[in-house]
C-alpha positions, 0 to 999 in steps of 0.5 A: 499500499505504501509503495502504491500510495507513493507511486501515485503521489509521484505521478501528480507532481508533473501531472502533464508529463503523466498525461503526455505518457499516457496519451502516447501509449494510447496513440501508439496502441491505437495507431498500431491496432488499425495498421495491423488490421490493415496489414492483415487484410492485405496480406490475406487479399494477396495470398490466401484470398488470391489463391483461391480465385479461379483465373481465367486465360486468353491469348491475345495480340501483343500490345506491341502489335495492336499499337499497329492495328489500323481500322481501315487496313484489314490485313491486320486480321492476319494477326487474330488467333484462329480455331486451328491455333487454339486447338493446338494449344489446348491439346498441349495442355491436355496432354499434361493432365491440366484440365480446364473449362472454356467459353468464347467471344468473337466479333466482326464488323458489320455495315450499318443500314437505314434501320440501324446507324452508328454514332459518328466518328472522328474519321468518316472512312468508307465501310468498304475500307473499314468492314462496317460502322458497327461491331457486332460482338458474340458471346458463347455464355454470359461469363464471356460477356463479364470480361468484355473487352469493351467493359462491363454492361447492363440491360436497362430495358428489354432482357438479357441474352439468353445464349442457349436459344437461336434467333433470341435478338441483339442488344443495342446500347442506349446512344444508338437507341436513341440515334435510331428511335429504337425500342425492344421488339423492333427490327433492325439489319446489318451487312456483311462486312466484305459483301454489301449485298448480304444482310442479317435481320435481328430483333432488339431484345434489349437495350444496354448501358456500360458500367464499366470504364471506357478503355482507351480508344473506344470511346469517343476518342475512337478513330473509326465508328466501328471502335466506338464502344456505343456502337457495339451490337451484342448477340448471342454465339449461336445467332453469330453462327447460324448467320454464317459469320463464324466460318472457315476461308473467309477474307479481310474483315470477315474473319472473325476476331476469335477469342476463347477464354480458359478457366482454370481452378486457381493462379498456380494452375493459371501459372503452369497453363502459361508455361506449357502453352508457352513451350508449345511454341506460341509466338510471344513476339505476336501474342501475349497470355493474361488473365483478365479476371486475375488483373480485375482482382488485382485492380480491385484491390489496389486501393487496399495494397496503397493503404497497406503501403502506407500503414506499413510505414505508419507503423513503423514511425509510430513504433520507433518515434513512439517508443523512443519518446515513451522511454525518454518520458520514462527515464525523465520521470525516473531520473529527473530531479529525484536523486535526493528523493532516491537517496533520503528514501535509502537513507530512511531505510526504504530498500532499493527493491522496494523503491525500484518497485515503486518506479516501476509501478509509476510507469505501469501506472502511466502506460498500461491504461493507455496502452489498453484504452488505445488497443480497445478503440483501435480493435472496435474502430479498425473495421470502419476506419481500415475499410474507409482507408482502402477504398471500400475493401473489407478490413477487420482486426483479427483475434490473433492481431489482438493477442498479439498487440496485447502481449507485444503491449505488455511486454514493452511496458514491462521493458520500460518498467525495467528500465525505471527499476534499474535506476534505482538498482544502479543508484550509488548512496555514496554519490549523494554523500559525496556530493554533499561532502564536496559542497561542504569542502567547497564552503570551507575553502571559500571561508578559508580563502579570506583567513590568510589575508586577516592572518597577515595582518595579525602578524604584522601588528605583532611585529609592531608591538614588538 
């Protein structure tokens, strides 16, 4: 009780220092709790959750090849992947016991008609050169539509594509529907890219709008009308094939831009797929293999990665700066102006152990409550603050992180307490009296410094009297 009372009294002597130490301990633990929650969420997103993702894989012309694309030069179609090429790589993969699912997307430019005019582009070029002012894009399944090159979209009027039924119609954009005064159920006509006299009639099944970002070159910045994504007409692969648009032996813009999307069980299998296809002599100067689904996932967690990078820096700075400042405050509390207090207590019979325990208890009383309050506040606010910091990506503190914070925090407080205890342990009582003896000697020397002059005068008087 004596120790507790003295410790409490000592804290009250310099209240601002006590309050500052407690506040700093609170801020360090609060910041560490939020930072650790963000780091843990980022680690899980990039490892456990990432490895559980299904991975799509596509083989497409490289950036170097696509940079040379000219929508008015049909020779570019020589860079398209063909059914024969896909078959070669699929067989090479299957021979190595790697299984996959697949879907596909394919497209050709188509000519406009009186019933379906395109949104104008910067370059007003003949459809004989471009193959058409519209693009007919077909999907085999809805999974293919989800990784559409033009971006994600949703049907705002009418119905989504069926994918299983022939002649189920097409989807047109809101912009094109408005330009042509189209509504669901209307009939539209498009023309063959290389043979203007050959046309195809479809029913407008639905009207769509885009929900994803516009890829560069596919919006109002498109050079040719067919490249503006608002001029894309979506249909099912069944309709596309039954219209005779997916046949061998075609030339120019009539050659379909075939894109088979492989679906693999996880990123590790995707990496194996890449190695096997490359080993099967894929021309890597013309084609690249990528995973739209994994790329989209990485893009989705990019704000979390950025937050984790900042949290890692903040955590390091907090622990270093906060830890050193706490150490300085504890040393100040244990050393500053307390030499006489320690000495007098020991002269009065207080043992070093008892006095050291008092100093250690003072340290605990300043740091532990603040640390605990900061930890509780950090645990409660880590989810909303961390999620907002990570751009909406889910962040939550785990029980493992809480326990780590508890043990590390208690360990840090114990170290600080031991340092305060050692202040007493290394105190030499002789220094206290040595210091006082030095003070006395200095006073005596100062007094004696005046005595010689008086002695000389006394001697002189004695000699005169003699």
